[in-house]
C-alpha positions as CSV (number, residue, x, y, z in Angstrom):
1,X,62.9,-7.1,-8.2
2,X,62.5,-10.5,-6.5
3,X,65.5,-12.8,-6.3
4,X,64.9,-16.3,-7.6
5,X,61.4,-15.4,-8.8
6,X,59.9,-16.6,-12.0
7,X,57.7,-14.7,-14.3
8,X,54.6,-16.6,-15.0
9,X,52.2,-15.7,-17.8
10,X,48.7,-17.1,-17.9
11,X,46.8,-16.6,-21.2
12,X,43.4,-15.1,-20.4
13,X,41.9,-15.3,-23.8
14,X,40.6,-18.9,-23.4
15,X,39.1,-18.0,-20.0
16,X,37.4,-14.9,-21.4
17,X,36.0,-16.9,-24.3
18,X,34.6,-19.6,-22.0
19,X,33.0,-17.1,-19.6
20,X,31.4,-15.0,-22.4
21,X,28.3,-17.1,-22.9
22,X,27.7,-17.3,-19.1
23,X,28.1,-13.5,-18.8
24,X,25.6,-13.0,-21.7
25,X,23.1,-15.4,-20.0
26,X,23.6,-13.6,-16.7
27,X,23.1,-10.2,-18.2
28,X,20.0,-11.3,-20.1
29,X,18.6,-12.8,-16.9
30,X,19.2,-9.6,-15.0
31,X,17.6,-7.4,-17.7
32,X,14.6,-9.7,-17.9
33,X,14.2,-9.6,-14.1
34,X,14.6,-5.9,-14.0
35,X,12.0,-5.4,-16.7
36,X,9.5,-7.8,-15.0
37,X,10.0,-5.9,-11.7
38,X,9.4,-2.5,-13.5
39,X,6.3,-3.8,-15.2
40,X,5.0,-5.3,-11.9
41,X,5.7,-2.0,-10.1
42,X,3.8,-0.1,-12.8
43,X,0.8,-2.4,-12.7
44,X,0.7,-2.1,-8.9
45,X,0.9,1.6,-9.0
46,X,-2.0,1.8,-11.5
47,X,-4.1,-0.5,-9.2
48,X,-3.3,1.6,-6.2
49,X,-4.2,4.9,-8.0
50,X,-7.5,3.3,-9.1
51,X,-8.2,2.1,-5.6
52,X,-7.4,5.5,-4.1
53,X,-9.7,7.3,-6.6
54,X,-12.5,4.9,-5.8
55,X,-12.0,5.4,-2.0
56,X,-12.0,9.2,-2.6
57,X,-15.3,9.0,-4.5
58,X,-16.8,6.8,-1.7
59,X,-15.7,9.2,0.9
60,X,-17.2,12.1,-1.0
61,X,-20.6,10.3,-1.3
62,X,-20.5,9.3,2.4
63,X,-19.8,12.9,3.4
64,X,-22.7,14.1,1.2
65,X,-25.0,11.5,2.8
66,X,-23.9,12.5,6.3
67,X,-24.7,16.1,5.6
68,X,-28.1,15.2,4.3
69,X,-28.9,13.1,7.4
70,X,-27.6,15.8,9.8
71,X,-29.7,18.5,8.1
72,X,-32.9,16.6,7.5
73,X,-36.0,17.9,9.4
74,X,-37.0,14.3,10.4
75,X,-35.5,12.3,13.2
76,X,-33.1,9.6,12.0
77,X,-32.1,6.5,14.0
78,X,-29.8,3.8,12.6
79,X,-29.4,0.4,14.2
80,X,-27.2,-2.6,13.5
81,X,-28.3,-6.2,12.8
82,X,-28.7,-6.8,16.6
83,X,-31.2,-3.9,16.9
84,X,-28.7,-1.8,18.8
85,X,-28.8,1.9,18.1
86,X,-25.6,3.1,16.4
87,X,-26.6,6.6,15.3
88,X,-29.1,9.3,16.0
89,X,-29.3,12.7,14.4
90,X,-29.8,16.0,16.2
91,X,-33.4,16.4,15.1
92,X,-34.3,13.1,16.8
93,X,-32.6,14.2,19.9
94,X,-34.6,17.5,19.9
95,X,-37.9,15.6,19.2
96,X,-37.4,13.0,22.0
97,X,-35.5,15.1,24.5
98,X,-32.8,12.4,24.9
99,X,-29.1,12.9,24.4
100,X,-26.8,10.8,22.3
101,X,-25.4,8.8,25.3
102,X,-29.0,7.8,26.3
103,X,-29.7,6.2,23.0
104,X,-26.5,5.0,21.3
105,X,-25.6,1.4,22.2
106,X,-29.1,0.7,23.6
107,X,-31.3,-2.0,22.2
108,X,-34.2,-0.8,20.1
109,X,-37.5,-2.3,21.4
110,X,-40.9,-1.8,19.9
């Protein structure tokens, strides 16, 4: 027990009543922000899954095309827009007698 102390009582009911609308507004704001975040996360995940499935399909088609070019009986030579050789298949190397290093990166001249 404190000597000379006084007992002070502060009524909290008016404070609670005045802060109740602010608390409700804050809670509503947080719930709305959380819901918007969850919806945004869901939409982004759908977009990513769609993008991944498209990339997987492109990779599958590219792999099939690569197999076809590698196994074709004709020589295949691919150049860029500057007429520099970027790819030659094994059949072309057998036909010409060159190796890959002799052709790739060189300019194609007719």
